[in-house]
NUDRENDO-715253 format. One record per residue: residue in one letter; x, y, z of N, C-alpha, C, CB in turn. Coordinates in steps of 0.001 Angstrom, whole numbers. Atoms other than C-alpha are relative to their C-alpha. Glycine has a CB too. Layout:
code|n_X|n_Y|n_Z|ca_X|ca_Y|ca_Z|c_X|c_Y|c_Z|cb_X|cb_Y|cb_Z
a|X|Y|Z|X|Y|Z|X|Y|Z|X|Y|Z
...
***
This chain:
code|n_X|n_Y|n_Z|ca_X|ca_Y|ca_Z|c_X|c_Y|c_Z|cb_X|cb_Y|cb_Z
m|328|-571|-1302|-35384|-25788|-3753|-777|-1002|843|-807|1294|-166
l|777|1016|-707|-37849|-28557|-2836|913|-1098|543|-1067|-605|-929
l|-910|1064|-428|-35116|-31199|-2695|917|476|1127|839|-492|-1186
c|-859|-555|-1063|-32843|-28952|-625|-768|79|1317|526|1408|-396
g|803|-153|-1208|-35663|-28249|1823|-310|-1314|681|-1274|696|-324
l|312|1315|-579|-36632|-31892|2297|1243|-618|639|-567|-950|-1081
a|-1241|564|-552|-33018|-32951|2807|387|707|1292|1148|108|-1023
w|-365|-750|-1203|-32330|-30163|5282|-994|-212|1128|104|1478|-315
g|1000|247|-1029|-35612|-30739|7099|233|-1313|722|-1377|9|-605
s|-263|1299|-621|-34659|-34353|7706|1223|46|911|193|-1066|-1072
t|-1184|-66|-853|-31331|-33297|9232|-346|422|1422|1015|964|-589
q|412|-374|-1356|-33195|-31779|12185|-342|-1257|810|-1217|967|-45
l|352|1255|-665|-34642|-35193|13040|1247|-841|257|-1011|-794|-845
l|-1214|800|-147|-31322|-36955|12438|899|576|1089|760|-72|-1333
s|-791|-638|-1060|-29578|-34422|14681|-513|-389|1376|-24|1526|-153
k|602|367|-1284|-32004|-35193|17483|348|-1436|375|-1523|175|-53
l|-345|1395|-267|-31327|-38918|17145|1447|-124|468|-227|-857|-1253
i|-1414|79|-372|-27588|-38302|17425|242|573|1394|862|742|-1025
v|-254|-610|-1308|-27602|-35917|20397|-699|-772|1108|-461|1461|10
s|714|783|-1006|-30120|-38138|22196|811|-1209|454|-1346|-456|-548
a|-865|1121|-369|-27466|-40863|22190|1143|446|910|563|-664|-1253
g|-987|-503|-949|-25270|-38614|24347|1275|534|-604|344|-1056|933
h|-1219|-515|632|-22721|-37418|21811|107|1516|172|26|-366|-1497
h|-263|-1420|-229|-21121|-33986|22305|-148|785|-1305|1414|202|592
p|165|-805|1224|-21986|-31183|19837|1290|222|-778|-583|1333|352
v|-1275|-201|686|-18311|-30534|19077|430|-1278|-710|1086|449|994
g|-375|1281|610|-17648|-34216|18431|-846|-321|-1214|-120|-1119|1012
i|898|234|1136|-20693|-34505|16170|391|895|-1164|-1472|250|399
s|-354|-963|1050|-19724|-31371|14248|1296|-393|-690|127|1411|585
f|-1303|334|570|-16129|-32481|13777|-76|-1239|-878|1022|-211|1107
t|65|1244|770|-16854|-36040|12636|-855|170|-1252|-558|-1135|865
g|845|-253|1163|-19667|-34911|10357|722|833|-1046|-1281|696|421
t|-753|-837|936|-17401|-32271|8824|1099|-803|-683|606|1210|726
v|-1009|872|607|-14655|-34857|8263|-623|-822|-1126|628|-932|1064
l|671|800|1024|-17109|-37082|6388|-330|842|-1222|-1274|-628|563
g|363|-870|1106|-18349|-34175|4304|1212|463|-792|-758|1192|513
a|-1202|-495|670|-14861|-32862|3541|630|-1071|-885|1015|485|1031
v|-582|1099|782|-13581|-36255|2380|-868|-308|-1221|158|-1269|877
a|904|292|1107|-16674|-36901|253|96|1072|-1080|-1441|-114|505
l|-59|-1095|969|-16474|-33484|-1392|1348|43|-721|-260|1334|699
a|-1316|51|640|-12735|-33803|-2048|20|-1081|-1073|1109|-260|1047
a|63|1084|977|-13399|-37117|-3793|-795|422|-1231|-624|-1252|629
i|832|-455|1122|-16144|-35544|-5921|766|981|-879|-1296|654|517
v|-770|-986|759|-13898|-32647|-6939|1090|-686|-826|626|1041|950
l|-1049|718|729|-11091|-35050|-7904|-575|-789|-1170|751|-940|941
v|636|779|1064|-13430|-37275|-9909|-410|895|-1159|-1221|-750|541
r|392|-951|1045|-14617|-34222|-11815|1199|620|-707|-857|1097|595
g|-1202|-505|642|-11017|-33486|-12747|307|1443|349|-125|-134|-1474
q|-222|-1368|-411|-10948|-30216|-10831|1075|64|1085|-1304|626|496
r|-892|-242|-1132|-8552|-28719|-8339|-611|1103|849|1444|385|-476
l|517|-1013|-914|-9208|-26480|-5370|943|1191|8|-173|-574|1430
p|-863|-1189|-14|-7805|-22965|-5899|334|408|1430|-679|1171|-739
l|-447|-321|-1357|-5765|-21911|-2873|720|1339|58|914|-1097|525
q|-543|-1336|-105|-4922|-18310|-3544|-560|677|1252|-324|825|-1267
r|380|-668|-1251|-5245|-15858|-670|-1485|342|35|823|1270|188
r|1411|-379|27|-8676|-14610|-1768|-914|-1214|135|-318|746|-1288
h|790|1218|-145|-9925|-18188|-2002|12|-478|1451|535|-1103|-932
l|-121|471|-1378|-8624|-19103|1441|-854|839|945|1464|32|448
i|840|-874|-834|-10320|-16083|3010|-1471|-338|-197|255|1490|-333
f|1387|351|306|-13564|-16976|1265|-396|-1319|658|-205|-89|-1515
y|285|1294|-618|-13389|-20623|2417|-119|135|1520|1098|-1017|-358
a|-23|-119|-1455|-12581|-19594|5987|-1272|659|529|1222|797|442
i|1196|-706|-477|-15466|-17139|6355|-1245|-864|-196|-166|1350|-736
c|1156|875|245|-17972|-19530|4758|40|-1218|913|-40|-447|-1474
g|-115|1164|-873|-16625|-22462|6773|-404|311|1431|1414|-528|-24
l|352|-400|-1359|-17028|-20531|10019|-1493|265|135|786|1240|405
t|1398|-432|-133|-20468|-19030|9373|-1002|-1013|-529|-199|1302|-715
g|939|932|594|-21962|-21882|7367|97|-1424|499|176|1|-1438
t|-163|1384|-458|-20633|-25023|9049|475|-82|1448|982|-730|-897
a|-593|216|-1321|-18352|-24874|12097|-849|572|1130|1378|613|48
l|723|-654|-1094|-20173|-22353|14282|-1480|-389|60|118|1499|-138
p|1420|345|-102|-23826|-23028|13331|-245|-1457|357|-689|310|-1291
h|190|1404|-355|-23363|-26786|13658|129|-216|1504|1008|-875|-741
v|-168|156|-1455|-22033|-26584|17207|-1172|634|743|1333|635|470
l|1137|-676|-634|-24757|-24087|18156|-1283|-811|-184|-178|1418|-583
g|1221|743|291|-27463|-26147|16478|-102|-1299|776|-84|-289|-1465
y|30|1255|-756|-26508|-29467|18072|-190|256|1496|1292|-795|-236
t|186|-339|-1410|-26304|-27797|21481|-1464|337|270|909|1185|402
g|1411|-324|-153|-29775|-26340|21018|-888|-1214|-106|-410|1007|-1022
m|808|1202|195|-31110|-29687|19838|1|-895|1235|507|-779|-1201
q|-34|770|-1242|-30056|-31231|23157|-1132|401|950|1348|183|692
h|947|-543|-966|-32622|-29051|24924|-1379|336|-579|579|1223|611
l|1243|-442|620|-35367|-28235|22405|-566|-1074|-931|227|1301|-773
p|613|961|929|-37867|-30279|20355|393|291|-1444|-1526|27|137
v|-339|-150|1409|-37233|-30865|16660|-875|1054|-660|-143|-1335|-728
g|916|-947|615|-40326|-28881|15686|328|1441|335|-1399|-302|420
v|-335|-1365|-434|-39339|-25826|17711|1288|467|-661|138|67|1536
m|-1249|-358|667|-35799|-25869|16335|-248|337|-1462|1017|-1138|115
s|279|-218|1422|-37178|-26101|12803|-689|1337|-233|-863|-1132|-551
i|704|-1278|145|-39457|-23109|13327|966|1170|129|-1118|122|1046
v|-914|-1122|-222|-36707|-20864|14669|1029|97|-1123|710|-146|1354
i|-954|-7|1099|-34238|-21895|11953|-612|640|-1243|468|-1425|-311
a|672|-612|1147|-36849|-20668|9465|165|1508|-44|-1461|-340|22
m|-280|-1437|0|-35819|-17145|10462|1051|384|-1037|459|439|1379
v|-1102|-309|917|-32952|-17432|7957|-427|885|-1170|595|-1283|-534
p|358|-885|1119|-34787|-16017|4890|-458|1379|449|-1087|-637|-828
i|465|-1288|-511|-36371|-13278|7003|1195|852|424|-976|-199|1189
m|-1194|-729|-411|-33038|-12310|8535|881|334|-1198|791|-812|1022
t|-774|-271|1206|-31403|-12568|5121|-519|1246|-707|-43|-1203|-947
y|574|-1196|620|-33822|-9995|3743|408|1253|777|-1541|-111|-69
l|-395|-1136|-832|-33092|-7686|6670|1452|362|-251|-219|-312|1486
g|-1412|-265|243|-29365|-8071|6152|242|568|-1386|804|-1262|183
a|-158|-491|1365|-29694|-7543|2405|-431|1463|-114|-807|-865|-971
v|441|-1394|-1|-31578|-4307|3058|1050|888|662|-1355|141|724
l|-967|-803|-747|-29011|-3088|5567|1255|300|-818|384|-713|1284
i|-1197|-247|812|-26156|-3496|3092|-374|424|-1421|886|-1258|-43
r|511|-580|1241|-28324|-2199|225|97|-951|-1189|747|1267|-314
m|146|963|1092|-28450|-5414|-1782|-1460|-94|-424|527|-1388|420
e|1436|17|261|-32249|-5206|-1550|-587|1350|411|-700|-1172|763
q|693|-1229|-356|-34623|-2264|-1411|-1060|-278|1066|-642|638|-1245
i|1048|134|-1006|-37036|-1670|1469|-1358|-21|-694|72|1156|1039
e|1346|123|548|-40505|-2858|512|-966|-211|1163|-92|-1177|-1037
p|901|79|-1155|-43450|-2365|2916|-533|-1405|276|-1158|929|-207
v|584|1325|-208|-45008|-5805|2362|1045|-977|515|-617|-528|-1300
r|-1056|910|-425|-41739|-7675|2679|501|356|1397|1159|26|-999
s|-432|-420|-1334|-40775|-5622|5716|-963|-485|1072|125|1519|66
l|978|518|-951|-43991|-6753|7381|322|-1447|372|-1420|98|-582
g|-417|1359|-306|-42602|-10262|7154|959|-68|1167|631|-623|-1201
l|-909|-60|-1148|-39920|-9230|9637|-779|15|1304|902|1237|-89
v|836|-99|-1203|-42653|-8392|12151|-593|-1364|341|-1131|1045|-199
f|598|1320|-252|-44349|-11766|11730|1055|-1003|455|-707|-520|-1263
g|-1060|896|-431|-41039|-13584|12049|382|221|1453|1209|173|-877
a|-325|-314|-1398|-40194|-11798|15282|-1121|-449|931|256|1510|170
a|1141|411|-823|-43719|-12459|16604|-22|-1513|175|-1319|479|-628
a|-25|1461|-90|-43316|-16164|15823|973|-470|1075|378|-611|-1352
v|-985|378|-1012|-40181|-16395|17963|-479|398|1394|1360|652|-303
l|503|-443|-1295|-41752|-14366|20772|-1094|-920|515|-520|1425|-95
l|1071|900|-404|-44703|-16753|20788|545|-1288|604|-888|-320|-1188
l|-644|1165|-598|-42270|-19512|21688|643|321|1341|1041|-557|-943
v|-739|-407|-1193|-40600|-17502|24437|-906|508|1115|999|1067|-360
v|784|-703|-1023|-43259|-15440|26226|-968|-898|762|-768|1113|-637
p|947|828|-774|-46068|-17919|27082|721|-1122|740|-1078|-597|-926
d|-640|1054|-791|-45049|-20309|29863|-319|-1386|-523|-424|103|1445
a|424|1321|450|-46940|-23170|28219|400|-296|-1440|-1487|-131|142
s|-341|197|1411|-45352|-22806|24770|903|-1213|-202|680|1245|-553
l|-924|1124|104|-42565|-25358|25367|-360|-1077|1013|1449|469|210
p|246|1073|-972|-42812|-28779|27055|631|296|1356|533|-1321|-533
d|-683|-407|-1234|-40329|-27440|29627|284|1502|-94|1337|-823|222
p|-161|-1459|103|-40707|-23637|30054|1377|486|430|-1048|689|836
e|-1306|-432|-481|-37352|-23455|31849|1066|-36|-1095|431|-867|1162
k|-968|112|1082|-35615|-24294|28560|-196|1069|-1071|-89|-1368|-626
a|251|-1056|988|-36913|-21198|26761|1273|776|-323|-1079|960|511
a|-1236|-749|235|-33504|-19553|27177|859|-636|-1090|801|101|1290
w|-797|684|1011|-32013|-22175|24877|-403|399|-1416|-128|-1499|168
l|430|-451|1317|-33970|-20622|21993|990|990|-624|-1376|638|98
v|-992|-932|540|-31139|-18113|21660|976|-724|-931|770|689|1145
l|-955|738|828|-29004|-20879|20109|-482|-170|-1444|265|-1364|613
p|442|38|1396|-31168|-21548|17027|-102|1377|-642|-1332|-684|-89
v|8|-1361|556|-31534|-17763|16632|1411|369|-481|-504|1033|1066
l|-1376|-267|398|-27742|-17440|16558|404|-856|-1198|949|-251|1170
t|-259|867|1148|-27587|-20402|14169|-550|633|-1273|-621|-1394|218
s|604|-675|1151|-29954|-18565|11838|810|1213|-424|-1427|421|322
l|-823|-1175|303|-27797|-15457|12090|1263|-405|-760|377|746|1297
c|-1194|488|698|-24735|-17462|11032|-310|-294|-1464|548|-1263|689
y|356|332|1380|-26496|-18804|7949|-343|1256|-800|-1181|-979|-24
t|316|-1260|667|-27746|-15305|7145|1269|698|-485|-781|921|944
i|-1270|-623|370|-24217|-13923|7155|634|-736|-1163|958|28|1192
e|-582|792|1088|-23051|-16776|4957|-742|235|-1310|-22|-1493|354
n|797|-240|1210|-25925|-16294|2484|455|1259|-720|-1485|110|350
i|-322|-1289|595|-25075|-12667|1918|1459|54|-445|-290|1126|990
y|-1418|-14|357|-21329|-13197|1904|259|-767|-1295|836|-594|1134
i|-173|770|1233|-21538|-15891|-802|-468|816|-1199|-773|-1334|75
a|538|-794|1108|-23688|-13628|-2963|916|1171|-353|-1392|520|353
k|-830|-1183|230|-21258|-10740|-2545|1437|-351|-388|10|866|1240
a|-1445|200|79|-17845|-12381|-2491|451|-1302|-644|562|68|1349
q|-455|1267|572|-17843|-15809|-4166|885|247|-1219|-1201|-881|-385
p|-880|-158|1163|-14846|-15930|-6550|-641|-578|-1262|1355|-680|258
r|628|420|1254|-15863|-16274|-10178|639|-1249|-597|64|1123|-1003
d|-701|1130|611|-13346|-19023|-10910|-211|-1315|744|1469|296|-74
i|326|1262|-669|-14856|-21652|-8582|-1508|-227|-87|477|10|1493
d|1414|334|88|-18150|-23489|-8871|-516|-425|1375|-235|-1117|-1043
p|553|350|-1314|-20524|-24541|-6044|661|-1212|651|-1468|-259|-132
m|-613|1181|-602|-18856|-27952|-5570|1371|327|569|114|-1124|-1026
q|-1287|-430|-533|-15430|-26389|-5181|-178|879|1238|790|753|-1071
t|308|-832|-1162|-16946|-23845|-2809|-306|-867|1207|-1182|931|-296
m|350|914|-1090|-18426|-26649|-726|1230|-691|561|-1004|-1041|-480
c|-1198|714|-424|-15167|-28554|-633|911|917|815|755|-558|-1219
g|-880|-928|-696|-13157|-25522|376|-505|405|1367|198|1215|-824
l|527|-454|-1290|-15483|-24374|3127|-77|-1136|1016|-1379|619|-185
f|22|1129|-933|-15797|-27880|4599|1388|-248|582|-514|-1270|-702
w|-1355|191|-514|-12015|-28252|4851|391|1148|923|1005|-118|-1157
a|-263|-1134|-880|-11812|-24768|6328|-704|-192|1346|-458|1315|-664
a|743|249|-1239|-14520|-25670|8861|673|-1082|837|-1445|-405|-315
l|-711|1073|-702|-12591|-28826|9726|1182|557|785|483|-1068|-994
l|-1143|-607|-684|-9498|-26801|10564|-451|918|1130|859|781|-994
l|505|-913|-1024|-11546|-24253|12500|-539|-749|1217|-1089|889|-583
l|539|794|-1108|-13068|-27020|14627|1096|-688|822|-961|-1045|-537
l|-1083|710|-696|-9697|-28516|15593|288|569|1396|1268|53|-837
p|-239|-503|-1361|-9097|-26111|18529|-1097|-413|983|112|1515|-22
a|1098|410|-879|-12551|-26933|19943|115|-1473|358|-1354|277|-664
v|-197|1429|-267|-11824|-30655|19603|1135|-195|995|296|-769|-1309
f|-1143|110|-909|-8465|-30221|21323|-392|436|1409|1183|848|-510
f|376|-534|-1308|-10014|-28173|24149|-980|-927|730|-618|1391|-160
t|1023|845|-635|-12999|-30496|24780|383|-1474|46|-1310|147|-731
g|-356|1413|84|-11380|-33794|23823|-1116|-864|-538|405|-501|1342
e|1180|722|485|-14636|-34761|22112|102|-286|-1496|-1273|802|293
v|76|436|1392|-14709|-36759|18868|-995|-1155|-62|1416|-428|-556
m|951|1094|185|-17552|-38981|17666|658|-1047|-889|-1349|507|-622
v|-720|1047|723|-15708|-42155|16664|-1010|-974|-619|987|-753|948
l|874|948|681|-17431|-44320|14064|570|-1409|97|-193|401|-1472
g|-459|1383|-109|-17255|-48107|14366|-1121|-945|348|1089|-111|1030
a|1111|852|-408|-20362|-49472|16023|-1124|0|-1031|-536|451|1349
f|1051|-184|1009|-22638|-48181|13225|-1383|-273|587|249|-921|-1206
d|1310|74|-629|-25553|-47939|15617|-896|1084|-594|112|153|1544
l|954|-962|543|-28566|-45670|15101|606|1392|-87|-1261|34|854
a|-585|-1339|-10|-26640|-42532|16058|1026|162|-1116|650|287|1354
e|-1042|-100|1011|-23703|-43265|13755|-584|-47|-1414|1019|-1121|185
m|646|54|1308|-25920|-44226|10821|-752|1306|-280|-965|-1205|-77
s|686|-1291|158|-27913|-41045|11437|986|1086|-398|-725|397|1301
l|-1018|-990|348|-24699|-39007|11256|411|-137|-1464|1228|-147|912
i|-369|224|1403|-23749|-40605|7935|-1104|495|-929|281|-1497|-258
a|1136|-445|814|-27240|-40016|6534|-130|1516|27|-1301|-648|492
m|112|-1449|-140|-27273|-36471|7865|1074|708|-814|101|405|1473
t|-1076|-596|788|-23904|-35712|6269|-327|-43|-1485|1323|-718|268
a|374|125|1409|-25141|-37008|2911|-1086|1016|-359|-485|-1433|-305
c|1076|-969|244|-28312|-34897|3173|537|1425|28|-1121|-162|1045
h|-529|-1356|-149|-26365|-31855|4306|852|394|-1201|823|114|1287
v|-878|-305|1129|-23748|-32059|1544|-828|213|-1271|1033|-1137|-210
g|835|-141|1189|-26379|-32599|-1135|-828|1269|11|-906|-1186|-132
a|826|-1201|-107|-28651|-29838|128|849|1262|-76|-797|-16|1303
y|-874|-1169|-33|-25758|-27451|706|515|338|-1402|1179|-242|956
a|-474|-223|1361|-24392|-27930|-2817|-1098|643|-845|463|-1326|-636
g|1117|-575|734|-27812|-27237|-4267|-312|1411|457|-1223|-867|148
f|297|-1314|-556|-28259|-24262|-1955|996|1052|-492|10|-60|1528
v|-1014|-919|507|-24960|-22661|-2960|-259|298|-1481|1421|-591|199
w|338|-199|1414|-25962|-23187|-6595|-1178|966|-139|-334|-1353|-676
l|1152|-901|36|-29297|-21479|-5918|407|1444|286|-1056|-452|1009
i|-442|-1346|-345|-27581|-18506|-4301|709|648|-1192|933|-35|1230
s|-764|-557|1110|-25247|-18078|-7256|-886|310|-1197|1101|-957|-409
r|875|-197|1154|-28136|-18267|-9747|-1165|942|290|-533|-1329|-466
a|1235|-737|-280|-31058|-16617|-7965|125|1009|1129|-1089|-959|329
g|-171|-965|-1075|-29603|-14576|-5095|-321|-586|1366|-864|1202|-250
p|145|556|-1338|-29571|-15086|-1322|-1423|-10|523|847|756|937
v|1351|-67|-544|-33145|-14030|-606|-878|-1105|-584|-621|1375|-281
f|798|1067|610|-34748|-16383|-3107|443|-1377|496|105|65|-1529
a|-503|1305|-419|-32488|-19296|-2170|-415|-327|1428|1517|-45|-121
a|358|218|-1399|-33354|-18824|1499|-1447|-447|176|238|1260|790
q|1391|444|-108|-36978|-19711|698|-119|-1502|236|-759|377|-1253
v|42|1407|-384|-36024|-23340|1282|-506|-131|1430|1392|-649|-144
g|494|12|-1378|-37009|-22372|4831|-1427|-502|116|90|1376|585
y|1361|531|-6|-40636|-23153|3932|15|-1512|223|-719|340|-1320
i|16|1463|22|-39894|-26797|3261|757|-571|1192|606|-524|-1308
v|-785|453|-1152|-37230|-27186|5935|-856|17|1261|1253|886|190
t|809|-160|-1211|-39623|-25925|8594|-1104|-1039|89|-603|1389|49
l|1114|947|-9|-42620|-28032|7631|492|-1436|127|-836|153|-1268
a|-548|1351|-95|-40503|-31158|7140|487|-288|1412|1143|-188|-1000
g|-500|204|-1353|-38821|-30686|10513|-1103|-190|1015|850|1152|406
v|1112|84|-958|-42075|-30119|12410|-721|-1335|-115|-993|1150|-223
f|811|1210|172|-43944|-33055|10907|815|-1286|157|-662|15|-1364
l|-834|1170|-275|-41010|-35483|11037|155|-203|1504|1381|150|-664
g|-58|115|-1458|-40704|-34698|14751|-1251|-640|563|205|1362|630
i|1273|587|-451|-44369|-35600|15168|-99|-1467|-401|-1192|782|-581
i|176|1354|533|-44328|-38717|12978|985|-986|616|160|6|-1516
v|-1041|933|-444|-41041|-40254|14128|182|1|1520|1320|345|-670
l|-297|-103|-1431|-40568|-38963|17676|-1241|191|856|947|1139|242
g|1235|-178|-758|-44195|-38424|18659|-64|1301|757|-171|-1119|950
e|31|-1293|-679|-43652|-34785|19593|-1422|558|12|963|996|-684
q|1315|-617|-148|-46751|-33038|20867|197|1507|200|-794|-634|1201
n|-202|-1446|-41|-46794|-29324|20131|-1201|704|621|259|542|-1407
s|1064|-785|-615|-48765|-26816|22155|-627|915|-1044|541|824|1195
v|669|-925|909|-51174|-24370|20566|900|1194|-313|-1330|478|602
w|-917|-1116|228|-48468|-21711|20969|1019|-346|-1082|720|378|1303
v|-958|423|1021|-46033|-23735|18848|-656|14|-1382|550|-1410|321
w|711|-27|1281|-48655|-24184|16113|-256|1439|-441|-1331|-770|103
g|178|-1415|324|-49379|-20465|16308|1289|610|-510|-491|771|1218
s|-1300|-496|444|-45680|-19728|15978|302|-474|-1415|1106|-456|959
l|-208|530|1344|-45493|-21998|12928|-814|783|-1024|-372|-1486|-53
a|864|-752|918|-48424|-20179|11323|561|1396|-256|-1428|103|566
l|-575|-1335|157|-46860|-16766|11978|1277|-33|-837|291|613|1367
m|-1241|101|757|-43521|-17930|10596|-284|-225|-1482|870|-1132|550
m|351|234|1396|-45161|-19220|7414|-494|1283|-668|-1067|-1090|-103
v|465|-1291|531|-46905|-15861|6962|1187|923|-221|-1027|660|960
g|-1182|-834|140|-43621|-14070|7567|827|-385|-1214|845|-88|1244
l|-756|463|1158|-41877|-16219|4967|-702|382|-1303|200|-1517|67
a|759|-358|1199|-44678|-15584|2473|132|1490|-315|-1477|-370|177
l|-77|-1452|208|-44480|-11825|2987|1389|433|-449|-379|738|1279
v|-1360|-428|299|-40700|-11605|2780|481|-533|-1347|941|-450|1100
q|-408|561|1295|-40533|-13632|-441|74|1105|-1053|-986|-1111|-453
p|-149|-1054|1008|-39213|-11432|-3253|-1065|-101|-1085|1385|-68|-631
r|991|-24|1071|-41752|-10356|-5842|666|-109|-1362|-836|1275|75
e|-527|155|1356|-41334|-11080|-9526|391|1353|-572|-1033|-686|-912
r|-489|-1247|569|-39307|-8443|-11309|236|-160|-1504|1295|445|707
t|-268|35|1445|-38837|-7525|-14970|1481|-233|-252|-458|1315|-679
***
């Protein structure tokens, strides 16, 4: 969980470096997905495995590819164009809180008063970024906060879907490979419509950041899917602790981001919310 969180936290910074170079979110998503899909296919082949392609597998890959890669990546890169790394990291931390809510709604988890209070703190953390005019460096960009919220919702749906529907005859690496190729196909219409592709060749800071980000994402994602299959979606989503803190402090250290007192307050509330929503030990 620690390794997944650190890797994912660094992707927020790497994303900012890429979008700051002027690349389009669709182009970044497509090229990054191509890199991930090829790398994962190679890993599956080296392991002597094949990718099951029965109807139930294809449906599973498609839903996970849409909710876990294609859609949240485009939304996330678009949001990163307008919001600081630290703010994006805080809002993305809503994933475990929203996962608990979703798990309760579909009766995978029981309602617990203490954990439910975490939902309140999570919502308050987001409101603290939206309501005060001085919370963001540019108050006019507060509306863009809806994008990381939607990104979190996508990951929440994927978390619960994997826990409920992952076929028993595929392992996490095969799952990753299948959903990346599905996401690649799902992104093709957006690429055709926008005409945007991030072509590699110059290997400048943005391109090297994309390669590094893909490596971090694939590694963290594989570990995350493994966590979900072994410990359930709510526990696995606790990587949000590390992702959030890594994202906030990397934004400060590398990019010199200066957060207002409202942003620090939001971070504190989010950490409390994550602590409250964490599942308690069971017999």
